[in-house]
C-alpha positions as CSV (number, residue, x, y, z in Angstrom):
1,G,-118.3,102.9,128.2
2,F,-117.4,102.4,124.6
3,L,-113.7,102.2,125.4
4,S,-114.4,99.6,128.1
5,F,-116.5,97.6,125.6
6,T,-113.7,97.8,123.1
7,I,-111.2,96.5,125.7
8,L,-113.6,93.6,126.5
9,L,-113.7,92.5,122.9
10,R,-110.0,92.9,122.5
11,G,-109.3,90.7,125.5
12,G,-107.0,93.2,127.4
13,A,-105.8,96.7,127.6
14,T,-102.5,98.6,127.7
15,F,-101.3,101.0,130.4
16,W,-102.4,104.0,128.3
17,E,-105.9,102.7,127.7
18,W,-106.5,102.1,131.4
19,M,-105.2,105.5,132.3
20,L,-107.5,107.1,129.7
21,I,-110.4,105.3,131.4
22,W,-109.1,106.5,134.8
23,V,-108.9,110.2,133.6
24,V,-112.4,110.1,132.1
25,Y,-114.0,108.6,135.2
26,H,-112.1,110.8,137.6
27,S,-113.3,113.9,135.7
28,I,-116.9,112.7,136.1
29,N,-116.3,111.8,139.7
30,S,-114.9,115.2,140.5
31,I,-118.0,117.1,139.3
32,G,-120.5,114.5,140.6
33,Q,-120.3,115.9,144.2
34,R,-122.8,114.1,146.5
35,F,-124.1,111.8,143.8
36,Y,-120.6,110.4,143.3
37,G,-119.6,110.6,146.9
38,F,-119.9,106.9,147.6
39,G,-117.0,104.8,148.9
40,W,-116.9,102.5,145.9
41,E,-116.3,105.4,143.6
42,A,-112.8,105.8,145.1
43,Q,-112.4,102.0,145.1
44,L,-113.2,101.9,141.3
45,L,-110.6,104.7,140.7
46,E,-108.0,102.8,142.6
47,T,-108.8,99.5,140.9
48,V,-108.4,101.1,137.5
49,F,-105.1,102.6,138.6
50,L,-103.8,99.3,139.8
51,A,-105.1,97.6,136.6
52,A,-103.0,100.1,134.6
53,L,-99.9,99.0,136.6
54,A,-100.8,95.3,136.0
55,S,-101.6,95.7,132.3
56,P,-99.6,93.7,129.8
57,A,-98.0,96.9,128.5
58,G,-96.9,97.9,132.0
59,I,-95.3,101.3,132.4
60,L,-92.0,101.1,130.7
61,D,-92.8,98.3,128.2
62,C,-94.9,100.6,126.1
63,W,-93.7,104.2,126.0
64,W,-95.7,105.0,122.9
65,P,-99.5,104.9,123.3
66,F,-100.0,103.3,120.0
67,G,-97.3,100.6,120.4
68,A,-97.8,96.9,119.8
69,F,-100.0,95.1,122.3
70,P,-98.0,92.4,124.1
71,T,-100.8,89.9,124.7
72,S,-98.5,87.3,126.4
73,A,-96.7,89.7,128.8
74,A,-97.0,88.8,132.5
75,P,-98.1,91.5,134.9
76,P,-95.4,92.9,137.3
77,L,-95.2,91.1,140.6
78,V,-95.5,94.4,142.4
79,A,-98.9,95.0,140.7
80,V,-100.1,91.6,141.8
81,W,-99.2,92.3,145.4
82,A,-100.7,95.8,145.1
83,F,-104.1,94.2,144.4
84,R,-103.6,91.8,147.4
85,W,-102.7,94.8,149.6
86,M,-105.9,96.4,148.3
87,V,-108.2,93.5,149.2
88,F,-106.5,93.3,152.6
89,R,-107.3,97.0,153.3
90,I,-110.8,96.6,152.1
91,M,-111.6,93.6,154.3
92,L,-109.6,94.6,157.4
93,G,-111.0,98.1,157.3
94,A,-114.5,96.8,157.1
95,G,-113.9,94.5,160.0
96,L,-112.3,97.1,162.2
97,I,-114.9,99.8,161.6
98,K,-117.5,97.3,162.7
99,L,-115.7,96.5,166.0
100,R,-115.2,100.2,166.6
101,G,-118.7,101.2,165.6
102,A,-122.1,100.0,166.6
103,S,-122.4,97.7,169.6
104,C,-124.7,95.3,167.7
105,W,-121.6,94.0,165.9
106,L,-120.0,93.0,169.2
107,D,-123.1,91.3,170.6
108,L,-123.6,89.6,167.2
109,T,-127.1,91.0,166.6
110,A,-126.2,93.2,163.6
111,M,-127.6,90.8,161.0
112,C,-130.9,90.7,162.9
113,H,-131.4,94.4,161.8
114,H,-129.1,95.0,158.9
115,L,-131.0,92.9,156.3
116,E,-134.2,94.8,156.9
117,T,-132.7,98.3,157.2
118,Q,-130.0,98.1,154.5
119,P,-130.1,100.7,151.7
120,I,-132.1,98.8,149.0
121,P,-133.2,95.2,149.5
122,N,-133.6,92.6,146.7
123,P,-136.1,89.8,146.3
124,L,-134.1,87.5,148.6
125,T,-133.5,89.9,151.4
126,R,-136.7,89.2,153.3
127,F,-136.1,85.5,153.1
128,F,-132.7,85.8,154.8
129,H,-134.1,88.3,157.3
130,L,-136.8,85.8,158.5
131,Q,-134.3,83.1,159.2
132,P,-133.9,81.8,162.8
133,R,-132.1,84.1,165.2
134,W,-129.3,81.7,165.9
135,L,-128.5,81.6,162.2
136,L,-128.3,85.4,161.9
137,L,-126.0,85.5,165.0
138,S,-123.8,82.9,163.3
139,L,-123.7,85.0,160.1
140,T,-122.5,88.0,162.1
141,A,-119.8,85.9,163.8
142,S,-118.6,84.5,160.4
143,N,-118.4,88.1,159.1
144,H,-115.9,88.9,161.9
145,V,-113.9,85.7,161.2
146,I,-113.5,86.5,157.4
147,E,-112.8,90.2,157.7
148,L,-110.6,90.2,160.9
149,W,-108.8,86.8,160.8
150,M,-108.8,85.1,157.5
151,V,-107.8,88.3,155.7
152,W,-104.3,87.9,157.1
153,L,-103.8,84.8,154.9
154,V,-103.4,87.0,151.9
155,L,-100.2,88.4,153.2
156,L,-98.6,85.0,153.7
157,P,-96.1,84.0,150.9
158,F,-97.8,80.7,150.4
159,S,-100.1,80.1,147.4
160,W,-102.4,77.8,149.3
161,A,-103.0,80.4,152.0
162,Q,-103.7,83.1,149.4
163,A,-106.0,80.8,147.4
164,A,-107.9,79.8,150.6
165,F,-108.6,83.5,151.4
166,G,-109.4,84.2,147.7
167,A,-112.0,81.5,147.5
168,T,-113.5,82.6,150.8
169,H,-113.5,86.2,149.8
170,V,-115.2,85.6,146.5
171,L,-117.9,83.4,148.1
172,F,-118.4,86.1,150.8
173,Q,-119.0,88.8,148.2
174,V,-121.4,86.5,146.3
175,S,-123.4,86.1,149.5
176,L,-123.6,89.8,149.9
177,I,-124.8,90.2,146.3
178,L,-127.5,87.6,147.0
179,T,-128.8,89.5,150.1
180,G,-128.9,93.1,148.9
181,N,-128.6,95.6,146.1
182,L,-125.3,97.3,147.1
183,S,-124.7,98.8,143.6
184,F,-121.4,97.5,142.1
185,L,-119.6,97.5,145.4
186,N,-119.4,93.7,145.9
187,W,-118.8,93.0,142.2
188,L,-115.9,95.4,142.2
189,T,-114.5,94.0,145.5
190,I,-114.3,90.6,143.8
191,V,-111.7,91.9,141.3
192,P,-108.7,92.3,143.7
193,G,-109.6,88.9,145.2
194,I,-108.9,87.2,141.9
195,Y,-105.2,88.1,142.3
196,C,-105.1,85.8,145.3
197,F,-105.0,82.9,142.7
198,D,-102.0,82.0,140.5
199,D,-102.3,81.2,136.8
200,A,-102.2,77.4,137.2
201,M,-105.0,77.4,139.7
202,L,-107.3,79.6,137.6
203,V,-106.6,77.7,134.4
204,G,-107.3,74.4,136.1
205,L,-110.8,75.6,137.1
206,L,-111.8,76.1,133.4
207,P,-113.0,73.5,130.9
208,E,-110.5,72.1,128.5
209,F,-111.5,74.1,125.4
210,L,-110.8,77.3,127.4
211,A,-107.9,76.1,129.5
212,H,-105.7,75.0,126.6
213,P,-105.4,78.4,124.8
214,L,-105.0,80.2,128.1
215,A,-102.3,77.8,129.2
216,Q,-100.4,78.5,126.0
217,R,-100.5,82.2,126.7
218,V,-99.3,81.6,130.3
219,L,-96.3,79.6,129.0
220,A,-95.5,82.3,126.4
221,A,-95.5,84.9,129.1
222,N,-92.8,83.0,131.0
223,V,-90.3,83.1,128.1
224,P,-87.0,84.3,129.5
225,A,-86.2,87.9,128.7
226,S,-82.9,89.6,128.1
227,A,-80.9,90.9,131.1
228,A,-81.6,94.5,130.1
229,V,-85.4,94.0,130.1
230,V,-85.1,92.2,133.5
231,W,-83.3,95.0,135.1
232,I,-85.6,97.6,133.7
233,G,-88.5,95.5,135.2
234,Y,-86.7,95.5,138.5
235,F,-86.3,99.3,138.4
236,R,-89.9,99.8,137.4
237,S,-91.1,97.6,140.2
238,A,-88.9,99.3,142.8
239,V,-90.3,102.7,141.8
240,V,-93.9,101.6,141.9
241,F,-93.3,99.8,145.3
242,A,-91.8,102.9,146.8
243,F,-94.6,105.1,145.6
244,L,-97.3,102.7,146.8
245,A,-95.5,102.3,150.2
246,W,-95.4,106.1,150.6
247,L,-99.1,106.4,149.8
248,S,-99.8,103.6,152.3
249,V,-98.2,105.2,155.4
250,P,-101.3,107.2,156.5
251,V,-103.6,104.3,155.6
252,Y,-101.6,102.0,157.9
253,Y,-101.8,104.5,160.7
254,N,-105.6,104.9,160.1
255,L,-106.1,101.1,160.5
256,L,-103.6,99.9,163.0
257,G,-101.5,102.8,164.2
258,T,-102.1,105.5,166.8
259,R,-104.5,107.3,164.5
260,G,-106.9,104.3,164.5
261,G,-109.3,103.4,167.3
262,A,-112.4,105.4,167.6
263,R,-111.0,107.9,165.0
264,Q,-110.7,105.4,162.2
265,R,-111.9,106.9,158.9
266,M,-113.5,104.8,156.2
267,N,-113.8,105.4,152.5
268,S,-111.2,108.2,152.7
269,S,-108.0,109.3,151.1
270,F,-105.2,111.1,152.9
271,S,-103.0,114.1,152.3
272,R,-99.9,113.2,150.3
273,A,-98.0,116.1,148.8
274,L,-95.1,116.2,146.3
275,A,-92.7,119.2,146.3
276,V,-92.2,120.3,142.7
277,P,-89.2,122.3,141.5
278,S,-89.8,125.9,140.4
279,D,-89.1,125.0,136.8
280,C,-92.2,122.8,136.7
281,R,-94.4,125.2,138.6
282,Q,-96.5,126.4,135.7
283,L,-97.0,122.8,134.5
284,C,-98.1,121.6,137.9
285,R,-100.5,124.5,138.2
286,W,-102.2,123.3,135.0
287,V,-102.3,119.8,136.3
288,S,-103.8,121.0,139.6
289,S,-106.5,122.9,138.0
290,W,-107.3,120.1,135.6
291,C,-107.4,117.1,138.0
292,G,-108.5,118.9,141.2
293,C,-105.2,118.6,143.0
294,Q,-104.7,121.3,145.6
295,G,-101.6,123.4,145.3
296,R,-99.7,124.9,148.2
297,T,-97.6,128.0,147.5
298,S,-94.2,128.6,148.9
299,R,-93.0,131.6,150.8
300,A,-92.1,133.5,147.6
301,E,-95.5,132.8,146.0
302,A,-97.4,133.7,149.2
303,S,-95.5,137.0,149.3
304,Q,-96.4,137.7,145.7
305,N,-100.1,137.0,146.4
306,D,-100.1,139.2,149.4
307,E,-98.6,142.1,147.5
308,S,-101.2,141.8,144.7
309,D,-103.7,142.9,147.3
310,Q,-101.7,145.8,148.5
311,A,-101.0,148.1,145.5
312,A,-98.6,150.2,147.5
313,K,-96.2,147.3,148.0
314,R,-96.3,145.9,144.5
315,R,-93.0,144.6,143.2
316,K,-91.7,141.7,141.1
317,L,-90.0,138.7,142.5
318,T,-86.3,138.9,142.4
319,T,-84.2,136.2,140.7
320,E,-83.4,134.7,144.0
321,D,-87.0,134.5,145.1
322,Q,-87.9,132.8,141.8
323,D,-85.2,130.2,142.3
324,E,-86.5,129.5,145.8
325,A,-90.1,129.2,144.7
326,Y,-91.7,125.7,144.7
327,L,-95.2,124.2,144.6
328,Q,-96.5,121.2,146.7
329,L,-98.8,119.1,144.5
330,E,-101.4,117.5,146.7
331,L,-102.4,114.0,145.5
332,Q,-105.2,113.3,147.9
333,S,-108.0,114.2,145.4
334,L,-106.5,111.7,142.9
335,R,-107.6,108.8,145.2
336,L,-104.8,106.6,144.2
337,L,-104.7,104.6,147.4
338,N,-107.5,104.8,150.0
339,T,-108.9,103.3,153.2
340,Y,-112.3,101.5,153.1
341,G,-115.1,100.2,155.3
342,A,-118.8,99.9,155.4
343,F,-121.7,99.7,157.8
344,G,-119.8,100.6,160.9
345,S,-123.2,101.6,162.3
346,V,-126.4,99.7,161.7
347,T,-129.9,101.3,162.2
348,K,-132.4,99.1,164.0
349,E,-135.5,100.8,162.4
350,R,-136.0,101.4,158.7
351,V,-137.2,105.0,158.2
352,E,-137.9,106.3,154.7
353,I,-138.6,109.7,153.2
354,I,-141.8,110.0,151.2
355,F,-142.2,113.1,149.0
356,E,-145.8,114.1,148.3
357,G,-147.3,116.8,146.0
358,F,-150.7,118.3,146.7
359,D,-153.3,117.7,144.0
360,S,-155.6,120.8,143.9
361,E,-158.2,118.8,141.9
362,S,-158.7,115.9,144.2
363,K,-157.6,117.8,147.3
364,A,-155.3,114.9,148.2
365,W,-151.5,114.4,148.7
366,L,-150.0,112.1,146.0
367,P,-146.7,110.3,146.7
368,Y,-143.7,110.3,144.3
369,V,-142.4,106.7,143.7
370,F,-138.7,106.0,143.2
371,K,-137.3,103.3,141.0
372,A,-135.7,101.1,143.7
373,A,-136.0,102.8,147.1
374,V,-138.6,101.6,149.5
375,D,-141.8,103.7,149.4
376,D,-145.0,102.1,148.1
377,P,-145.8,99.3,150.6
378,H,-147.0,97.1,147.6
379,K,-143.9,97.6,145.5
380,R,-141.8,94.4,145.4
381,P,-138.0,94.7,145.5
382,T,-136.1,94.0,142.2
383,W,-132.7,93.0,141.1
384,F,-130.6,95.8,139.7
385,S,-127.1,95.3,141.1
386,P,-124.5,96.1,139.8
387,Y,-126.4,99.1,138.4
388,H,-126.4,102.1,140.7
389,Y,-129.6,104.2,141.3
390,R,-127.8,107.2,142.8
391,L,-130.9,109.3,143.7
392,D,-132.5,106.4,145.5
393,W,-129.2,105.8,147.5
394,C,-129.0,109.5,148.4
395,R,-132.5,109.5,149.7
396,W,-131.7,106.5,151.9
397,I,-128.6,108.2,153.3
398,A,-130.7,111.3,154.0
399,S,-133.0,109.2,156.1
400,C,-130.3,107.5,158.2
401,R,-131.0,109.8,161.1
402,G,-134.3,108.0,161.5
403,R,-137.1,109.8,163.1
404,Y,-134.9,112.8,163.8
405,A,-134.0,113.4,160.1
406,N,-134.7,116.9,158.9
407,G,-134.4,118.0,155.3
408,L,-134.3,121.7,155.7
409,Q,-130.5,121.7,156.0
410,E,-129.9,119.6,153.0
411,Q,-129.3,121.8,149.9
412,W,-129.8,118.9,147.4
413,I,-133.2,118.0,149.0
414,I,-134.5,121.6,148.7
415,S,-133.2,121.6,145.1
416,L,-135.0,118.4,144.4
417,V,-138.2,119.9,145.8
418,G,-137.8,122.8,143.4
419,K,-137.5,120.4,140.5
420,L,-140.6,118.6,141.6
421,L,-142.5,121.9,141.8
422,E,-141.3,122.8,138.3
423,G,-142.2,119.3,136.9
424,D,-138.7,119.0,135.7
425,E,-138.4,116.3,133.0
426,G,-134.9,115.3,133.9
427,V,-135.9,114.5,137.5
428,R,-139.0,112.7,136.3
429,K,-136.8,110.3,134.4
430,L,-135.1,109.4,137.6
431,L,-138.4,108.3,139.2
432,A,-140.2,105.0,138.7
433,R,-141.6,104.2,135.3
434,P,-144.7,102.3,134.2
435,P,-146.4,100.2,135.5
436,L,-145.5,102.2,138.6
437,R,-146.4,105.9,138.5
438,G,-143.2,107.7,139.6
439,D,-144.5,111.2,139.1
440,P,-148.3,111.4,139.8
441,F,-148.4,114.7,138.0
442,E,-146.9,113.5,134.8
443,G,-148.9,114.8,131.8
444,R,-150.5,117.7,133.7
445,A,-149.5,120.8,135.7
446,P,-147.0,120.2,138.5
447,P,-148.1,120.7,142.2
448,E,-147.9,124.1,143.9
449,V,-147.0,122.5,147.2
450,V,-144.6,119.7,148.1
451,R,-143.9,118.1,151.5
452,A,-142.0,115.1,152.8
453,R,-142.9,112.7,155.6
454,L,-141.1,110.0,157.5
455,F,-142.5,106.4,157.6
456,A,-141.1,103.4,159.5
457,Y,-141.1,100.2,157.5
458,K,-141.1,96.5,158.4
459,F,-141.2,93.4,156.3
460,K,-144.6,91.7,156.3
461,T,-144.2,88.1,157.2
462,P,-145.4,85.5,154.7
463,P,-147.6,83.9,153.5
464,L,-148.5,86.7,151.2
465,R,-151.3,86.9,148.7
466,A,-150.9,88.9,145.5
467,E,-152.9,91.8,146.9
468,D,-151.1,91.9,150.2
469,P,-148.5,94.7,150.9
470,Y,-144.8,93.7,150.9
471,W,-144.1,96.2,153.7
472,L,-145.9,97.4,156.8
473,R,-145.4,101.0,157.5
474,E,-146.3,103.7,160.1
475,H,-146.1,107.5,159.9
476,V,-143.5,108.6,162.4
477,G,-142.9,112.3,161.6
478,D,-142.3,115.0,159.1
479,Y,-139.1,115.5,157.1
480,L,-140.1,118.7,155.3
481,P,-143.0,121.1,155.9
482,Q,-145.3,122.1,153.1
483,L,-143.1,124.1,150.7
484,T,-144.0,126.3,147.7
485,W,-141.7,127.8,145.1
486,G,-141.9,131.2,146.7
487,M,-140.6,129.7,150.0
488,I,-137.5,128.0,148.6
489,A,-136.5,130.3,145.7
490,P,-134.4,132.7,147.9
491,S,-132.4,129.8,149.2
492,L,-132.0,128.2,145.8
493,F,-130.8,131.6,144.5
494,Q,-128.4,132.0,147.4
495,W,-126.9,128.5,146.7
496,G,-126.6,129.2,143.0
497,F,-129.2,126.7,141.8
498,I,-131.2,129.3,140.0
499,P,-130.0,132.4,138.2
500,S,-132.6,134.8,139.5
501,L,-135.4,135.2,142.0
502,F,-137.7,136.6,139.2
503,D,-138.9,135.0,136.0
504,D,-140.8,136.4,133.1
505,A,-144.2,135.1,134.3
506,D,-144.0,136.6,137.8
507,D,-142.3,140.0,138.1
508,D,-143.8,140.9,141.4
509,Y,-142.4,138.0,143.4
510,D,-143.1,138.1,147.1
511,S,-140.4,136.7,149.4
512,G,-142.2,137.6,152.6
513,T,-143.0,133.9,153.3
514,S,-139.6,132.6,152.1
515,Y,-138.0,129.6,153.7
516,S,-134.8,130.1,155.6
517,P,-132.1,127.5,155.8
518,S,-131.8,128.2,159.5
519,Q,-135.3,127.0,160.2
């Protein structure tokens, strides 16, 4: 965050600064597991990677990390088209996954349900949901036009065509921001769309006091360079183009090739492996362990691994075996180039999970309230995009099976229940804060029993008084039975969430009523 703020104040970044940001966020993303498993995490990594390619320092213009910052340098043309290729994949992938997904996208009724059932609504969501049916049908149709037809304009070698799509794309993303809290997804998706405009058009949209200094920098960037610099730029662009084209092959097949159709994957990366010479094997093993790349061993290495398990056949690799050894470095986990898509399926009923703890004093079940997720019928939606409430999103994803959702198979759900039973302060900070009471047991002993129930929600139609609920809800089932610490501790120990089944306060733990994941 500090590095990003420094770059903002500076007005730009070099290739090395962008790559440092990429490395730091990739490391966080790698250990975030489910809570960093959203599609826009890979999109953010790819955006930063392309920003490094498009940075003023480029790749070969600034070999030394602390070299001079060329503020007037123009980005390579291959990087500009890489961003356009990215926005094409995002939009076309989203359009195709809808056609190949839920039938409501084909009969144009998707927007009649999506606004009410989307992950986390904002204050304007209900207003748009209550619009006439014909308008909602038109919105669904316009979605198809933008994502499936207008997106092809970005590939045409005409500035007017690219600008027409760029303007439509930005307005489309702004409309999505106004109708829902989709984290930083739409804000991030605007970024590659900016590369659909040329410098003259962008500068022309600004007031004169801003346009004049920017125009001077644009003119400075167009100063003719020496022949050597030009040829180095051509070579750099050719290498980058070949690398991105190689990464794009499985993405193309996923969207338009024989691998597409009903098997189209969204928000995914694909296997791309590099064969590394034996001399670099140790270095690549270090890179693999550091960045999460998967390594594939050759015949010689596999032989060596097998023999280590059989003491009778131990021997050292011969010189010939060592010369033949190689390592394939798998780049899939780096998420350098991905396929995208969203809301291929749309639920027609909003079902939410409500966690409750039993209060032994009042003999009543008290609900836990989340910061942004729908739970308390009187809680009004708020604006928080582009901020990302990850726990709230994960709870919504867990409820996507509707009335058939069952939390007994979800390890993170059982772990969350354990934290609620412990009264964990870290989890309490993730719940709603005053004036809402996120943890009803804050300031006193945590509950001994926690359960989770399923409720179906609908918008209450206006007019509304201040005391009226914002949502109408109905209990439709149970997500978790009544669970105590003794029932879930064996599973938490088995999954590695707790170090031991016993603690200092309870040495005669009874696991006779323990919960089993197979239930």
